[in-house]
C-alpha positions as CSV (number, residue, x, y, z in Angstrom):
1,X,-26.1,8.1,6.7
2,X,-22.5,6.9,6.4
3,X,-20.7,7.0,9.8
4,X,-17.2,8.6,9.4
5,X,-14.8,9.2,12.2
6,X,-14.0,12.7,13.4
7,X,-10.5,14.0,12.6
8,X,-10.1,12.0,9.4
9,X,-9.5,15.0,7.2
10,X,-6.2,16.3,8.4
11,X,-2.8,14.8,7.8
12,X,-1.2,12.9,10.7
13,X,1.8,14.4,12.4
14,X,5.0,12.6,13.4
15,X,3.5,12.4,16.9
16,X,0.4,10.7,15.5
17,X,2.6,8.1,13.8
18,X,4.6,7.5,17.0
19,X,1.3,7.1,18.9
20,X,0.1,4.6,16.3
21,X,3.3,2.6,16.7
22,X,2.7,2.4,20.5
23,X,-0.9,1.0,19.8
24,X,0.0,-1.6,17.2
25,X,3.3,-2.9,18.6
26,X,1.4,-5.3,20.8
27,X,0.1,-7.0,17.7
28,X,2.9,-6.9,15.1
29,X,6.7,-6.7,15.3
30,X,8.9,-4.4,13.2
31,X,9.6,-5.9,9.8
32,X,13.2,-6.7,8.6
33,X,15.3,-4.2,6.6
34,X,17.9,-6.2,4.7
35,X,20.8,-5.2,2.5
36,X,20.7,-7.0,-0.9
37,X,23.9,-7.4,-2.8
38,X,22.0,-8.8,-5.8
39,X,19.7,-5.7,-6.0
40,X,22.6,-3.4,-5.3
41,X,24.6,-4.8,-8.2
42,X,21.5,-4.6,-10.4
43,X,20.8,-0.9,-9.6
44,X,24.4,0.2,-9.2
45,X,23.7,1.7,-5.8
46,X,23.5,0.4,-2.2
47,X,20.1,-1.1,-2.0
48,X,18.0,-2.4,1.0
49,X,14.6,-4.1,1.0
50,X,12.0,-3.4,3.7
51,X,10.1,-6.7,3.9
52,X,6.5,-5.9,4.7
53,X,5.9,-9.4,3.3
54,X,6.9,-10.8,6.7
55,X,3.8,-9.3,8.4
56,X,1.0,-11.7,9.5
57,X,-1.1,-11.2,6.3
58,X,2.0,-10.6,4.2
59,X,1.2,-6.9,3.4
60,X,1.7,-3.5,5.0
61,X,-2.1,-2.8,5.2
62,X,-2.3,-4.5,8.6
63,X,-0.6,-1.5,10.2
64,X,-3.3,1.0,9.2
65,X,-6.1,-1.4,9.9
66,X,-5.0,-2.1,13.4
67,X,-4.4,1.5,14.2
68,X,-7.8,2.5,12.8
69,X,-9.9,0.0,14.7
70,X,-7.9,0.7,17.9
71,X,-8.8,4.4,17.6
72,X,-12.5,3.9,17.0
73,X,-15.0,4.0,19.8
74,X,-17.2,1.1,20.9
75,X,-20.3,2.9,19.5
76,X,-18.6,3.2,16.1
77,X,-17.7,-0.4,16.1
78,X,-20.9,-2.0,17.6
79,X,-22.8,-2.4,14.3
80,X,-19.6,-3.4,12.4
81,X,-17.4,-1.7,9.8
82,X,-17.4,-1.7,6.0
83,X,-14.7,-0.9,3.5
84,X,-13.9,-1.1,-0.2
85,X,-10.7,-2.8,-1.4
86,X,-9.0,-4.3,-4.4
87,X,-7.9,-7.0,-1.9
88,X,-5.2,-6.2,0.6
89,X,-6.9,-3.5,2.6
90,X,-10.0,-5.7,2.8
91,X,-7.9,-8.5,4.1
92,X,-6.3,-6.3,6.7
93,X,-9.7,-5.0,8.0
94,X,-11.0,-8.5,8.0
95,X,-8.0,-9.7,10.0
96,X,-8.1,-6.8,12.5
97,X,-11.9,-7.1,12.9
98,X,-11.7,-10.8,13.7
99,X,-8.9,-10.0,16.2
100,X,-11.1,-7.5,18.0
101,X,-14.5,-9.3,17.6
102,X,-15.9,-6.7,15.2
103,X,-18.2,-7.6,12.2
104,X,-16.7,-6.6,8.9
105,X,-18.1,-6.3,5.4
106,X,-15.6,-6.0,2.5
107,X,-16.7,-4.8,-0.9
108,X,-14.3,-5.9,-3.7
109,X,-14.3,-5.9,-7.5
110,X,-15.6,-8.9,-9.4
111,X,-12.1,-9.5,-10.7
112,X,-10.5,-9.5,-7.3
113,X,-7.3,-11.6,-6.9
114,X,-8.6,-15.0,-6.0
115,X,-5.9,-15.6,-3.4
116,X,-6.8,-12.3,-1.7
117,X,-10.5,-13.2,-1.8
118,X,-9.9,-16.5,-0.2
119,X,-7.8,-14.9,2.5
120,X,-10.5,-12.4,3.3
121,X,-13.2,-15.1,3.5
122,X,-10.9,-17.1,5.8
123,X,-11.1,-14.3,8.3
124,X,-14.9,-14.6,8.5
125,X,-15.8,-11.3,6.9
126,X,-18.8,-10.8,4.7
127,X,-17.6,-10.3,1.1
128,X,-19.6,-8.4,-1.5
129,X,-18.3,-8.5,-5.1
130,X,-19.4,-5.9,-7.7
131,X,-17.9,-3.8,-10.4
132,X,-14.7,-4.0,-12.4
133,X,-12.3,-2.0,-10.2
134,X,-11.7,-0.3,-6.9
135,X,-13.8,2.8,-7.6
136,X,-16.9,0.8,-8.3
137,X,-16.4,-1.3,-5.2
138,X,-16.0,2.0,-3.2
139,X,-19.3,3.3,-4.5
140,X,-21.0,0.1,-3.6
141,X,-19.5,0.2,-0.1
142,X,-20.7,3.8,0.5
143,X,-24.3,2.8,-0.6
144,X,-24.3,-0.3,1.7
145,X,-22.9,1.8,4.6
146,X,-25.8,4.2,4.2
147,X,-28.4,1.5,4.1
148,X,-27.1,-0.5,7.1
149,X,-25.7,2.4,9.2
150,X,-22.2,0.9,9.2
151,X,-18.9,2.7,9.9
152,X,-17.1,3.2,6.6
153,X,-13.3,2.8,6.8
154,X,-11.3,4.3,3.9
155,X,-8.5,2.3,2.3
156,X,-6.2,5.3,2.3
157,X,-7.7,8.7,2.7
158,X,-7.9,8.6,6.5
159,X,-5.4,10.1,9.0
160,X,-5.5,7.0,11.3
161,X,-4.9,4.7,8.4
162,X,-2.0,6.9,7.1
163,X,-0.6,7.1,10.6
164,X,-0.6,3.3,10.9
165,X,1.1,2.9,7.6
166,X,3.6,5.5,8.7
167,X,5.0,3.2,11.4
168,X,6.8,1.5,8.5
169,X,8.7,4.7,7.9
170,X,9.6,5.1,11.6
171,X,11.1,1.6,11.5
172,X,13.2,2.5,8.4
173,X,14.6,5.7,10.0
174,X,15.8,3.6,13.0
175,X,17.0,0.6,11.0
176,X,19.0,2.7,8.5
177,X,19.4,6.3,9.7
178,X,22.0,6.9,7.0
179,X,19.6,6.2,4.1
180,X,19.6,8.7,1.2
181,X,16.4,7.7,-0.6
182,X,13.3,5.5,-0.2
183,X,10.9,4.2,-2.9
184,X,7.3,3.3,-2.2
185,X,4.4,2.0,-4.3
186,X,1.4,4.3,-4.9
187,X,-2.1,3.0,-5.1
188,X,-4.4,5.4,-3.3
189,X,-1.3,6.8,-1.6
190,X,-1.8,5.8,2.1
191,X,1.5,4.0,2.5
192,X,3.7,6.6,0.8
193,X,1.9,9.4,2.7
194,X,2.6,7.7,6.0
195,X,6.2,6.7,5.2
196,X,7.1,10.0,3.7
197,X,5.7,11.9,6.7
198,X,7.7,9.7,9.1
199,X,10.9,9.8,7.1
200,X,10.9,13.4,6.0
201,X,10.0,14.8,9.4
202,X,12.8,12.7,10.9
203,X,15.4,12.9,8.2
204,X,14.6,15.9,6.0
205,X,17.3,15.4,3.4
206,X,16.1,11.9,2.3
207,X,14.7,11.7,-1.2
208,X,11.2,10.2,-1.3
209,X,10.1,8.6,-4.6
210,X,6.9,7.0,-5.6
211,X,6.2,4.1,-8.0
212,X,2.9,4.1,-9.9
213,X,1.6,2.1,-12.8
214,X,1.3,3.7,-16.3
215,X,-2.2,2.1,-16.5
216,X,-3.6,4.2,-13.6
217,X,-1.2,7.2,-13.1
218,X,-3.6,9.2,-10.9
219,X,-1.0,10.6,-8.4
220,X,1.5,11.3,-11.2
221,X,-1.1,13.3,-13.2
222,X,-2.4,15.0,-10.1
223,X,1.1,16.2,-9.1
224,X,1.8,17.4,-12.6
225,X,-1.5,19.3,-12.7
226,X,-1.3,20.7,-9.2
227,X,-4.7,19.4,-8.4
228,X,-6.4,16.0,-7.9
229,X,-7.1,14.4,-11.3
230,X,-9.2,11.4,-12.1
231,X,-7.8,9.2,-14.7
232,X,-9.4,6.5,-16.8
233,X,-8.1,3.1,-15.5
234,X,-6.6,0.8,-18.0
235,X,-6.0,-3.0,-17.4
236,X,-3.0,-3.8,-15.3
237,X,-1.6,-6.8,-13.3
238,X,-1.1,-4.4,-10.4
239,X,-4.3,-5.2,-8.6
240,X,-3.1,-3.3,-5.5
241,X,-2.6,0.0,-7.5
242,X,-6.1,0.7,-8.8
243,X,-7.2,4.1,-7.5
244,X,-8.3,6.4,-10.3
245,X,-8.0,9.5,-8.2
246,X,-5.8,10.2,-5.1
247,X,-7.3,10.9,-1.8
248,X,-7.4,14.5,-0.5
249,X,-5.0,13.7,2.3
250,X,-2.7,11.5,0.2
251,X,-2.4,14.1,-2.5
252,X,-1.6,16.8,0.1
253,X,1.1,14.6,1.6
254,X,2.5,13.8,-1.9
255,X,2.7,17.5,-2.7
256,X,4.5,18.2,0.5
257,X,6.9,15.3,0.7
258,X,7.5,13.5,-2.6
259,X,10.5,14.3,-4.8
260,X,9.3,12.4,-7.9
261,X,6.9,9.7,-9.0
262,X,8.1,7.1,-11.5
263,X,5.8,5.2,-13.8
264,X,6.1,1.5,-14.5
265,X,4.7,-0.9,-17.1
266,X,3.2,-4.4,-16.5
267,X,6.3,-5.9,-18.2
268,X,8.6,-4.0,-15.9
269,X,6.6,-5.2,-12.9
270,X,6.8,-8.8,-14.0
271,X,10.6,-8.5,-14.4
272,X,10.9,-6.9,-11.0
273,X,8.9,-9.7,-9.4
274,X,11.3,-12.2,-11.0
275,X,14.3,-10.2,-9.9
276,X,13.1,-10.2,-6.3
277,X,12.4,-13.9,-6.4
278,X,15.8,-14.9,-7.8
279,X,18.1,-12.2,-6.2
280,X,16.5,-11.7,-2.8
281,X,14.4,-15.0,-2.6
282,X,11.2,-13.2,-1.7
283,X,7.8,-13.4,-3.4
284,X,6.3,-9.9,-4.1
285,X,3.1,-9.0,-5.7
286,X,3.1,-6.3,-8.5
287,X,2.7,-3.4,-6.1
288,X,5.4,-4.8,-3.8
289,X,7.8,-5.1,-6.8
290,X,7.0,-1.6,-8.2
291,X,9.8,0.3,-6.3
292,X,12.4,-2.0,-7.9
293,X,10.7,-1.7,-11.3
294,X,10.8,2.1,-11.0
295,X,14.4,2.2,-9.9
296,X,15.4,0.1,-12.9
297,X,13.4,2.3,-15.2
298,X,11.9,5.7,-14.8
299,X,13.7,6.6,-11.6
300,X,17.1,5.1,-12.6
301,X,19.0,8.4,-12.7
302,X,17.6,9.9,-9.5
303,X,19.9,10.7,-6.6
304,X,20.2,8.5,-3.5
305,X,23.3,6.2,-3.2
306,X,21.8,4.3,-0.2
307,X,18.2,3.4,-1.2
308,X,15.4,1.6,0.6
309,X,12.9,-0.3,-1.5
310,X,9.7,-0.9,0.4
311,X,8.4,-4.4,-0.6
312,X,4.9,-3.6,0.5
313,X,3.1,-7.0,-0.1
314,X,3.5,-10.6,-1.2
315,X,0.0,-11.7,-2.1
316,X,0.5,-12.5,-5.7
317,X,-2.0,-14.5,-7.7
318,X,-1.0,-18.0,-8.6
319,X,-1.9,-17.5,-12.2
320,X,0.2,-14.4,-12.5
321,X,3.2,-16.0,-10.9
322,X,2.8,-19.0,-13.2
323,X,2.7,-16.7,-16.2
324,X,5.9,-14.9,-15.2
325,X,7.8,-18.1,-14.6
326,X,6.6,-19.6,-17.8
327,X,7.7,-16.5,-19.8
328,X,11.1,-16.6,-18.2
329,X,11.5,-20.3,-18.8
330,X,10.8,-19.7,-22.5
331,X,13.5,-17.0,-22.6
332,X,11.1,-14.3,-23.6
333,X,11.2,-10.7,-22.4
């Protein structure tokens, strides 16, 4: 039987996020929030970037992973943990597990980003590759958890994971209490659920926007339908945005806190990656660049003169980066 932790099926409160911050602060420092003149000029509004790329594994996922393992009991951890991931969450669980001396098994798709796979393996976790996307890796992880009696850790539909990700939102409200809007990538929805809870419960008038790929618009379609909808995933460069259906908790948070979800194409993501590299001098993966892509496109006319773009991760594949730079060098668009 899969071992799940109690209390995972209710949304975290602001108090839960503050408690998560107290737990994880020993292990990670707040990430920078920087004003960008280049991005401000590009968007025609005052723009700031929240640099989750500065975290130890260069992605926000470490926040939730640390908080999750720190809230689990010794009996839950003694046989090890297992998770499914398209890359970054698996890396975060592997990193936190190594830190705390816990055995970790990470199920990933066959087409996992090779740089993310290498990083997971460097942490000493067992890696099992199967399927062509996150959802198949998830099914495999559940099956293995049942066979081995391991504690399964969700990538996003878990209140402790969401609370950990929400610590990013707490930092934003302290670093820029005058913000008008914030834009966050949506994969399974854990990051935007945590940030939106922290921001909206602290600064209720702030507009919260999500960015999701047109290839897998599960949250967009779910919000439009008023219920969780499973979509048929199409190919995308956004390996960190692969969930075909939102989680129960993340959908609940999105309905409660989000003002709008903007969809982005792969080409828009590539252009945003290049913009961040040239204008801000930071390297973002597709999910990390999606807030900028959405603000340049589908969210362009939305309110919020002082906007925070959460650059959620920087673990881009070398092949993709090479392709983007080559296309730009040839002057194509």
